[in-house]
C-alpha positions in Angstrom: 4.5 -12.6 -5.1 2.7 -15.9 -5.1 -0.6 -14.1 -4.9 0.2 -12.3 -8.2 1.2 -15.7 -9.7 -2.1 -17.1 -8.5 -4.1 -14.3 -10.0 -2.2 -14.5 -13.3 -2.7 -18.3 -13.4 -6.5 -17.9 -12.8 -7.3 -14.9 -14.9 -4.8 -14.7 -17.9 -5.6 -18.0 -19.6 -9.2 -16.7 -20.1 -8.0 -13.9 -22.3 -5.0 -15.4 -24.3 -4.5 -18.6 -26.3 -1.2 -19.6 -24.6 0.9 -18.2 -21.8 2.0 -14.7 -22.7 3.3 -11.9 -20.5 3.0 -8.4 -21.8 4.4 -5.1 -20.4 0.9 -4.3 -19.1 1.2 -7.2 -16.7 3.9 -5.2 -14.9 2.9 -1.6 -15.6 -0.7 -1.7 -14.5 -0.1 -3.0 -10.9 2.8 -0.6 -10.4 0.6 2.3 -11.8 -2.2 1.4 -9.5 0.1 1.1 -6.5 1.6 4.6 -7.4 -1.9 6.2 -7.5 -2.7 4.6 -4.1 0.6 5.7 -2.6 0.2 9.3 -3.9 -3.4 9.4 -2.4 -2.2 7.9 0.8 0.7 10.4 1.3 -1.5 13.3 0.2 -4.1 12.4 2.9 -1.3 11.7 5.4 0.0 15.2 5.3 -3.4 16.8 5.7 -4.2 15.2 9.1 -2.3 15.1 12.4 -0.6 11.9 13.3 -1.3 12.4 17.0 -4.6 13.4 18.6 -4.7 17.2 19.4 -6.3 17.1 22.8 -5.3 13.7 24.2 -5.0 13.9 28.0 -2.4 11.0 28.1 -0.2 12.4 25.4 2.4 13.9 27.8 2.7 10.5 29.5 3.0 8.6 26.3 5.7 11.0 24.8 7.7 11.2 28.0 11.1 9.4 27.8 11.3 6.6 30.2 14.9 5.9 31.3 14.1 2.3 32.2 13.5 1.3 28.6 
């Protein structure tokens, strides 16, 4: 949150005479985040989460009763 306040404080006064907040100040970061999440989840579904031929996969996925 403070990073957004910092960016607003540095950038916004160069464009406006006075401190003004518009709807675009909220919509644009949310839209960019939405596009990023859509791209991320699209790529996440196209690739396996675990390596296909990992020799230690059985050992890693085995349930250990001591933990």
